[in-house]
C-alpha positions in Angstrom: 71.4 -107.0 -2.6 73.8 -104.6 -3.7 73.3 -105.7 -7.1 69.9 -104.2 -6.4 70.6 -101.2 -5.0 72.5 -100.1 -8.4 69.6 -100.8 -10.7 67.5 -99.4 -8.3 69.0 -95.9 -8.6 67.7 -95.3 -12.5 64.1 -95.6 -11.7 62.0 -92.6 -10.7 60.7 -92.4 -6.7 57.7 -91.1 -7.8 54.6 -92.9 -7.9 53.1 -91.3 -11.1 49.6 -93.1 -12.9 49.7 -96.1 -15.0 48.2 -97.3 -17.9 46.1 -100.3 -17.6 46.3 -102.2 -20.5 49.9 -102.1 -19.9 49.3 -104.9 -17.1 46.8 -106.6 -18.1 48.7 -107.0 -22.1 51.7 -109.0 -19.4 49.5 -111.0 -17.7 46.1 -112.8 -18.1 44.4 -110.2 -16.2 44.8 -107.0 -14.7 44.3 -109.1 -10.7 47.1 -111.4 -11.6 49.2 -108.4 -12.5 48.4 -107.1 -9.2 49.1 -109.9 -7.2 52.8 -110.3 -9.1 53.8 -107.2 -8.4 52.5 -107.6 -4.8 54.6 -111.1 -4.4 57.9 -109.1 -5.7 57.0 -106.1 -3.5 57.0 -107.9 -0.3 60.4 -109.9 -1.0 62.1 -106.7 -1.9 60.7 -104.9 1.4 62.1 -108.3 3.2 65.4 -108.1 1.9 65.6 -104.5 1.7 64.6 -104.0 5.8 67.2 -107.4 6.2 70.1 -104.9 4.5 69.3 -102.4 6.1 69.0 -104.1 9.6 72.4 -105.2 9.0 73.9 -102.1 8.2 72.7 -100.3 11.2 74.2 -102.8 13.5 77.0 -102.1 13.0 76.2 -99.0 14.8 74.5 -100.3 17.9 75.4 -99.7 21.9 75.6 -102.9 23.7 74.8 -100.1 26.9 71.6 -98.9 27.9 72.8 -95.3 28.6 71.3 -92.2 27.0 74.6 -90.7 27.8 76.7 -93.0 25.7 74.3 -93.0 22.5 75.0 -90.3 20.5 74.5 -89.5 16.6 76.1 -91.4 13.5 76.4 -89.5 10.6 77.5 -92.4 9.2 74.4 -94.7 10.2 72.1 -91.1 9.4 73.8 -91.0 5.5 72.9 -94.6 5.6 69.2 -94.5 6.6 68.6 -91.6 3.7 70.5 -93.2 1.2 67.2 -95.9 2.4 64.9 -93.6 2.4 65.7 -92.1 -1.1 65.3 -95.4 -2.8 62.0 -96.3 -4.3 59.7 -98.0 -2.4 59.0 -101.6 -3.4 55.6 -101.1 -5.1 57.5 -98.5 -7.6 60.4 -101.5 -8.3 58.4 -104.6 -9.1 55.3 -102.6 -11.1 58.7 -101.6 -13.0 60.2 -104.7 -13.7 56.8 -106.0 -14.4 56.4 -103.5 -17.2 60.2 -104.2 -17.9 59.8 -107.9 -18.1 62.4 -108.2 -15.9 59.3 -110.6 -13.9 59.4 -114.1 -14.6 56.3 -116.2 -12.9 54.3 -118.9 -12.6 51.5 -120.7 -11.7 52.7 -123.6 -8.8 49.7 -125.9 -9.7 50.5 -125.9 -13.0 54.1 -126.8 -11.9 53.2 -129.4 -10.3 50.4 -131.2 -12.7 53.3 -131.2 -15.1 55.3 -133.8 -12.9 
């Protein structure tokens, strides 16, 4: 996953308008392109969430006393880093337009066997 964090550093996190013709030229139609991007975004979202939760668990306090809960500067920095990352949908869109995604139909794989 750390490889993903390095890859997304160069991606602009801001949303911008996209040319629909780019999407439909890389897939059979626009709906297929959006479906591929949405599925990849879900995977990225899950992976990033698991990674972030794993890092934040290191700072988890086992007691329930409010007095013992202190703000941890490292924990805040980790959270801010993940907040600054582009959203999973922006990453997935970038990967799709840069031909970094590979996809296929499940039904066609079953028919070939």
